[in-house]
N, C-alpha and C positions, 0 to 999 in steps of 0.2 A: 531402527535407526532414526536419530533425531535430525532436527533441520541443520542446516549448515549456514554458518555465519560468514560471510565473505565482506572484507573491506576492500573496496575497489580503489582505483588510483586517485578519485576524487574525494576519498574518505567516507563514501556512502556506506551505510550499514545495510548489507543485502541478505535477507532471509531467503534461502533457496527452498521451495516446497519440496516436501518428501512424503514418505510414509506417515511421518509423525507430524501431520499438519496441526494437530492439537496443541503441541507445544509452541510452534510459531504463532498460532491464533492467540494463545494465552499471553505470549510477550508482547504481541500487538494490543492486546487488550490493556495490559498494564501501561504501555505507552500512551495509549488513548485516554485512559483514566487519569494519568499524570498530567496531561495537557488540560483536560476537562477541569481538574481541581485548580487549576491557574487560570481559568476563564479564556483559553486559547481557541475555542471552538474547533477542535480537530476533526478531520474527515479523511477518509481513503479514497483515492482515485485509482481506477484500474485503466490501464492503457493497452490498446491493441498491439500485436506484434509489429515491429517496424520502426520503433523509436531508435535513433541511431546509436545510442549507447547500448542497448540490450537487444539487437537485431534478432528477430525470430522468436522471442519469448515475450510472453504477457507479462505486464509489470503491475504492481500495486504499490501505491506510494502515500505515506501519511502526510497530510499538510495540516497547517494551522492557519486560521484567518483572523486572528486578533492579536495585535493591533492591525496588522496588515498581512495579505496572502504570503505565506512563506513555505517552501517545501522543507520537510525534516530530512534527516539523513536515513531515515527508516524506509526501506525498499524491499519487496519481496518480488520473486521471479517465479514464473511457471511456464510450462509447455502448453497448457490449455487454460481456458477461462475459469473452468471449475477448480484448477490447480490454485490459482491466485485468490478466487473467492473464498477458498477454505482458510485463507491467511487473515481474512477480514474478521475481526471480533463479533461474536453473537450480540443481537440486540440493536444492530444499526439498521437504518432504513437505506433501501436502494434508491437512488435518484438518477434519472436519465440525463444524459448530456444537455447542457444549455446550447443553444444555436451559436453562441460565441466562444464556446470552448475549442480547445485543440482538436482536429479531426481524429486524432488518436484515441481520445476519451470513449471508453466503452460505457462507463457508468462511475458514480460515486456513491459512498456510503456515510451517512451521517448518523 
């Protein structure tokens, strides 16, 4: 079974984690690479369950920070931290949340 792509009401591209996390990870790696080639400084942020939009699910979202901090429409969901961590491309470094980050932030990957 592959990953499921869901376009929610706000137009976000949501990848639901599944047994084929490798396909989702590869798709996220391509998106990360695309932004890197354009010098957009992409990173993934993992959020704990409790965000109002995806209550009860862990969330991973691709952000870019050049020229300013902008969330992309690329979002992954999972029932566990490990499920969303498998959606993060290989080769990135885990960074703990900054004290000024949203309390729901578990970690970021650069």
